[in-house]
N, C-alpha and C positions, 0 to 999 in steps of 0.2 A: 399841749400836754400844759393842762393847768396852774404849774407850779411857777412857769417862766423859764421851765430850760427847755433849750433847742438843740437841737444834731448842728455838731459842726466837724470840720476835719480835725487830726490832730495837731498835726506838723505838716508846714511845707513836702512837695515831694513832687517830683516830675518821673514821668513816664514816657519809655519810647519804641515806638515802633515801626512800621515799614508799611506802604502798602502800594503794589507796581510801581516803585522805586522811587513813591513817595517818601520821605521820612516828618514822621508826627510824632512832638511833645508836648506832650501833656503836662503844665503846670497847674499846681494846686498850691494853696496857702489858706491857714484861715486868717479871717480881719474885721474890726471892729468898725469901721465908718468909709464910710465914700471915696474919702479924701485918701484911705489908706489902701485900697480897692484901686485906685486909680492911678497910686503912685507904683505900685506894685505892675500895673500893664507896661506902665512906661517903662520900668524896670529894665522887662524882656523885653520891652521889645526895642530895648534902647543893646540890652546884654547878644540880641539874636538879630541885627540891626541887618545880619545877612539873609536872611528868611524871606522865602515870597509869601507867607502871608506868617501875621498875629492875630490871630485869630480872643475878643477879650470877651467873657462872663461872668457877670457877678449877682450876690443875692447881699446886699447888708440893710441894715435898717437906717431909713432911709433920716430921720433924727439923731441930734446929739446924745449921750449914753444921761448926761443928768436931765435929760428930758426924760425916761424912760422910770416906770414904776414897777416894785415886784407884782410882777406877777401879768403883768401887763405883754401882748405881743403887736410889737414894736408895726408898724407899715414900713413895708421894705422895696429898697431902691432896686430891681431889676435892671439890669442894664446885660445888651450884648451886640458883636459888631460883625457882620461878614469881612471885613478889610480886606477889601476887592475880590472876595469868592464870589459865587453866582449869589444871588437873592438867596438867602433862605438857606442854606448849604451848609452852613457853620457855624453863625452867632449863635441862631436860633436853638439845633441840635443841641450846642456844648448847653444854654442856657437849660436847656431841657430836663436833662441829665440831672443839676441842682437839683429844681424843679419839684422832677421825680425821686429823688433821695432823700424829699423834704430836710433838705441841707441851705442852712444859711449863715452870716458869718462867713463867706467864702467866697473868694475868686479864684478863677482860670483863666489860663493863659493857654493856645494853642496853637503851635509854634509847627508853621511847612513848609522846608524843602519841596518844589515841584522836582518831584523824578522824569518830567518826561507826556506821562499818560497820564490824558485826562481820566476824572474818573467817574464825570458827570455829576449830577445833582445830587441821587442819589448815595450814589457811592462816596463823596463826599460829606452829606450827612452823615452815614455810619463811621466813618472814619474819625468825623470830629466827633464824634458821641464817643466813640472808644475811647480817645483819645481823653475825654473828662472822666471814663467811667473807670478805666484805668490808673489815672493819676490820683481819683478820689480814693479808690483801694489801696495806693502806695504811703499814702496820706494817714489813709486810717479816718473812722466816725467812732465820736464820740459823744457825750450829751455832755453840756454847757449850763451853765447861768451866766441869766444878763449878768453884766458891769459894769459901775461908773468912775469913773476917774474924779479924785480926792485929792487938793493940794493942801497939804496941813502947814503953816511955821508958826513957827514960836523961836523965844530963845534962848540962848546955853544952858540958865539953871532949869528951863523943861525939859529939855532936848531930851536927858533921857527915862524922865517920866513919860512922852510923849513915845518916844523908840519903846518902849518895854510894852503897853498899853496897845502898838500898833503888833508887837511882835506876836503878843499874848493870843492876839486877833486872828494870825495866823494868814495875814492878808498880804498878796505882793508890792513889794515897794521898794525906792530909790531914796535916797536919802545924801543931797548936798551942804554942807555945813560954810557956810559963809559969812557973811554977818549973820543972821540971822541961820536957823536950820532950817527947811525945806525939806518936808516928807512928799514923796507923791507916789498917794499910792492908787492899786487898784482892787475895790472892796464889790464883793456880789452886791447887784439892789437890795435883795434882801435882808443885809447888815448893814446896811450905809446909816441911819439912822442911829442906831444902837449906839457904833463907835462913833460916829460924833459925840453921845450924850458922854460917851466913859472919856473922849478926849477934853470933853469940855469939864464933866467933872475932876476929871483928874487936877488938872489946872487951875480950875477954879475962875472957869472964863479964859484963863490967860491966852490959850492960845488961837490961832488964826486958820478959819477953816474957806476956802474956794470951794464951793459946791455945782 
């Protein structure tokens, strides 16, 4: 996708099914960084700590959002683990689904509760693949544009102007009113520089922007 768009999942979702007594839960969620992906893996592993296995797989950009440029195709960090299942029977099949569907900025964790019947390597591979496929279908797939995080700080005198510019740009943001006003923005990479110029122009350069 030459304009920098990519395919990812719409929202967090979980799909559940059973195979010969074993229960599988396919958890899938959108993430932007390796840290977010590993954080979700840890949360699922904690929440389902009584499960036989929690098998992770993710595909996320390796670098920080601020290092990416419009239209670029970032290096992806691809990771999976069998988490105690036979080698090659779980993590790789889970990751293969994300690769084959060309989905990135996504993490999957498949939880398995062992049901007393061995499924064999082939049966496990099919089950872990299905768990991720069903999770992705449940979450939905969309095209997204790369984003970057901007932190904008200003005094109270300019805060109304700055907020107006941000709101007119239609980007996601959080505002924190303390000694100074701090806005944390999630901006499409292709629109970031223009927004920075608008903020500087509107405040005659008084705004502080951490990129």
